[in-house]
N, C-alpha and C positions, 0 to 999 in steps of 0.2 A: 823378705825385709829388704828395704831399699836404704842403703847406708849412705851418709853424706857427713862432711864436716862444715862447720859453720863459724864465721869470725865476722867482726865488725870493724871497718875502717874508722879512723878518727873523725872522718867527716860524716859518719853515720852510714854509710853504703853497707848494706848487708850482703855478705858473700857466702855462697853455699857450693861446696864442690862435691860432686858425686864421681868417684873414680869407677871406670869400667874399662879394663884392659882388653876385653874381648873384641873391641872395636878399633879400628885405626883412626876414627873420625873423633872430633870434639865438637860439643855445642856450647855456644855462648848465648845465653838468654838474659835479657834486661828487661825486667818488669817494672813498670811505674805504676804507683798507686794512684792513679788518676783515671777517671772514665767519664762518660757523658753525666753521671749522677753529680759531678763536681762543677757543672757549668751553670751560670747565670741563666734564669728563665729568658732573658732577652738577648742572649749570646750563646746559643746552642750549636752543637755540631764541631766545637773546638778540638776535643779529644780526638776526634776522627780526622779532622784537618790535620792535626799535628802528626798523625800516622803517615800521611802523605809528605808533609814538610820536613819530617826527620830524614827523608831520602833525598831532599834537594840540596844537599852539600852542608858542610859544617865549617867551622871557623878556619880550619887549615886543610880541609879536604873538600875540594869542590865536587867531586863525584863519588858517591858512596859505593856503588856497585862495581866499578871497574877494578879497583884494587883487590876486592873480595873475590871476584871471578878469576883474577890473575892468581890468586893463592888456592884456587880449586873449591872456593866456597859458594853457597847460596844462602839467600836469606828471605825473610818474610816478616809480617808483622799483622797484628790485628787489635781492634779496639772494641770493647764491649761497655755496657753502662757502668761497670765497676772498675775496669783497668785498661792499661795499654801495654801490649807486650811485643817486643823485638827479639827476634831469634835468627842465628845463623849457624850453619854446620859447615865445617872445613877440615882437611886433613889436620890431625892433631899436631904435627911438626909445625904447621903454619898458624897456630892459635894466636900468636902475637898480632897478627894482621887484624883479628876481630878485636882485640883489646885496644888497638890503636884506633880503629874505625868507631868503636862504641863510645870509647871515653871523649873522643873529640866532639861527637854529637852531645854527649851530656854536659861537656864544657860549655858549648854554646854553638846553636845553629848559625849558618850564614844568613842572617835575616837581611833579605832584599825585597823591594817591591816587585822585582821580576819573579823570583822564586815563588812569593806569596800569590801573584797573579796567575801563574801557571798553575799551582796546585789548587787555588780557588775554583779555577776553571774546570779542573779534573772532577773536583768534588761535587760542583754544581752539575756538572753532566751526569754524574752517577745519581744524583738526587732525582734529576729529571727522568732518567732512563728506569730507574728501578722503583721509584715511589710516586711519580706523577703519571707517567706514560704507560706503564706496565698494568696489565689487568689485575685487580685486586691490591695494587701496589699501595693503596692507602689504608689497608685494613689495620695494620698495627700502629700506624699513626692515629687512627680514631679509636682503636681499642685501648691504647695506653691512656688517652685524654680521658676516655669513659672510666677506666679503672682506677686512676690515680688523681687524686684533686690536689694534694699538696706536695707529694713526693717526686723528686726529679726523674724517676722512672716513667714520669708522664710523656717523656719524649724519647725519641730512638736515638742511637748513636750517630746517625746521619745528621740529626738536627730536628728541631721543631718545624722550621721554615727555612725555606731557600734563602731568604733575604739575610738570615743571621750570618751565613757564611759569605754570601755575596758582598756584605757590608763589613766584614772583618777587616779592620786596620792593622797596620804593621805594629802599632803601640798595643793593640788588643792582644796581639799574637805574642808579642815579647813579654808582657805582662803575665799572660797564661804559661808561657814556657818557664820563666824564672820563678813561678810560683810552685809549680808542680815538678818539673823535670830536674829535680835536684838529687844529689846523692842521698840525702836524708829520706826522700821518698821513693827511693828506688832499691830493688833487689837484683843482684847479679848471681846467676847460677850458671856453673861450667860443669859440664858432664863429658864423660868418655874417657879417652886415653891420656889422662892427665893425673899429675900429681899434686896433692894438696900445697906442699911446700912451695912449688914452682908457681901455682896460682896466687898464692900469698904475695910472692915477689912481684908478679905481674900486676896484680891488683893494686899494690902500692905504688908501683912505677907508674901506671896509666891512670889510676883514678884518685890515688891518694891526695894530690894537690888540687882537686877540684872543689871550689867552695861548697861548704855543707849545704847552704840554703837554709830556709826556715822551715820547721817541721809543719807540714799542712795538717790541721785538726779539722776533721769534718764536723759541720753542724747541721746535718740535714734533717728537716722536719719529719717527723714519723707520721706516716699515712694513718689517719683515724680509722677505727674499725668501721667497715661498711655496713650499714644498717638497712639498705633498701635495695632491690634488685635494679639494676639500671640496663635500659634497652635502647637500641639504636637501629634504625632502618637506613640502608644505603640502596640507591638505584643507579646502576652504571652500565656502560657497554661491555660487559663481560660475557663469557660464553655460557657460564652455568650459575645458578642460584648457589649460593655458599652459606654455611652456618658456622659462626664463631662464638664460642663462649668461654669465658674465663673465671676463674675462682681465686681469690688471694690465699697464698699458702706460706708456709714458714720459711725465714731465711736460711743461709747456707750452714750455720752453726747450730741451728735448732734440731732436736730429735725429730721433729715433724717434718722436717726436710727430707730425710731419708724414707720415712713412711710415704710421704707424697710421691717420691720418685719411684718407689715399688708400685704404687697406685696407678702411675703413668703406664708402666709395663703391663699390669693386669689389663688395663682398658685399651692401650694403644701401642703395645710393643710389638708391631709387626703382624705377619699373616695369622699367628695363632691367637692374637688377642681377642678380648670380648667384643669390642666394638666392630672389629674387622669381621669377625666370624658371623655375628648377628645382623649388622647393618649393611654390610657390603655383600657378603656371600649368600646369607640366607634370605634376608627381606629384600635385597637390591634396592635399598633407598639412597644410598651413597655411592658415587663411583670411588671415592677414597675418603677415609676418615682416620684421624690421628689423634693421639692424646700425648702431650708433652709438657715440659716446664722449661723456664729460661736458666735455671741454675744460678740465680742473681744472689749476690752477697746478703743482700737486705731482703726482707719479705718480698716474695715474688708472686709470679702468676702460674697457675696451672690452666691449660687450655686444652678444648677439644674443638677441633675444626674439620669440616669436610665439605666437598662439593657434592650437590644433590644430583641425582639421576634425573634428566629431563622428564618433566611430567609429575614429578613427586612434589607434593606441597610442602612448604616451610613447616606447617603445623603437624603433619605426619612425621617429618624428620625429627623435629624437636621432641615430640612425645615419644619416639623411639629412643633417642638419647636420655630422655629423663627416666624411662624405665630401666636401662642400663645403670643409671646412677642409682636408682632406688634399690636394685638388686645388690649392689656393692655396699649400700647403707643399710641393708636390712637382713643380710645373709652372710654368716662367716665365710670367708674364703677357705676352699679346702687346704689341708696341709700340702697335698701333692702339687697344687697350682702355685702356692706360695713358695714351695721349694724350688719349683722350676723357674720362677722368675729371679730367686735369689742366685740360682745357678748361672743364670743368663748374665745378671749383673755382675757376679764374681768373674765370668769368663771375659766380659767387656773391659773390666778394670785390668785383669791379668795380660789381656792382649795389648791394652794401651801401654802398659809398663814394660813391654817388650822393646819398644823403641826408645833409645837414648833421648831423642829429642823430647818426646812426650813425658818422660820421667824428668827431665830438666824443667819442662813447663809445669808440671804438677808440683814439684818441690817449691818453685817460685810462688805458685798460687796458694799453697798451704802456708807459706811463710807470710804472705800477704794477709791471710785470714789470721795469722798470729801465732802460728806454730807448725813448722815444717814437718813435725814428726806426725802430724795427722795423716801423712801419706801411708804411714804404716798401721793406723788404728781404724781407718774408715771402713775397711770390710767388715770388721767386727760389728759396727754400728748397724750394718745391713742385716748381719746374721742374727742380731738380738731381736729384730722385729717379730712380733707374734701375729697370728690370725686376728686376735682381739684387737692389736694395735691398729691393723688396717681397718677394721670395722668402726672403732671409735674416732679415728681421725676423719674417715670418710663422712661420718655424721656431722662433724664440725666444718670440714672443708666444703662439702656440698650443699650447704644451707642456701637456699634461693636468695636470701637476703645478702649473700656474700658473691653475688653472681653479676657478671656482665655480659650481656649478648648482643651480638650483631647479626642482624638478618640482611644478608647481602644480596639484593635481587638483580638479575640479569634483565636488561632493557631489550635484549635481542629475541 
């Protein structure tokens, strides 16, 4: 049981405190309820650009990293399609430094053409390096556009096109900041060697006077049910042919999400999984093959992808994948196999919960989903899943009309 206290400041900032006096450290985690799904179709990549801009100096603090390092701390951040998260860890006695830094950049970034120019260049280089020049780098740009027709999951966090970030103006950036990075759209989680009463005082002192901002209410179009299989062929200078196929699955709060999560373990969870044993080890069709999903808040994608062994035809590879899909859709998984993947899932969750930083991140995420107590009930959702649930959901999930396939051919 992970315990925490929760309170809300007058400006809408949700604060959650998880006391753990077994560590000398403290974690300060600020999660903003904004991700790539909140961008305009003609102005994408902004949430990710902000992840960089947030380290470029704020209104009273020209340099974010230096004061934190002097206090013995370190920090990082990440952006997804659903959220943006900033976190730092430092000795608990120096925690006020983190409050000072985080509150100042929530108050306002130091918007300057110079800072925007520097971070814009960094993001554009990242786009080129990982998504344009890298072998297979365009796979998920193409797959998202294939699988989603109206939902903003159709673009990646890096952005749909390089030009969107290249053309981002200081006005665009300011508007985006003051729309989303406000106390009312933020969650502050403090964990480690701290006391709730002390954190209340610090939260009031450093965050209490930041203007609330306007509550951002999403109005994202729901992706219509896919009714026909979609296919795409790509030819490029890559070393091997690759096969990528996705299916639409339930969102993060649906029961089907947990079933799909276990299905990915059955098919692709490491060396003992069905796909690896059958297609890599026995039949030697793929050099590697994986099955996973993206854990998105709204209905997402379950994917199977692999690189083909030289000389193996795309048709043979696809038929072998279809055979494994047919098995999970037509035969009940054994009690033993299901228990094995439940045990593995349970140990992954338990291992993650060992680190105080991971706990802070999870508490913030569940609060973003609407109820931080989910951190203590999620395991039960996995335990309740039956062999019949796996079979029934597989039949719905793996319908061919629900699928998107990319055949990625090597020109070499």
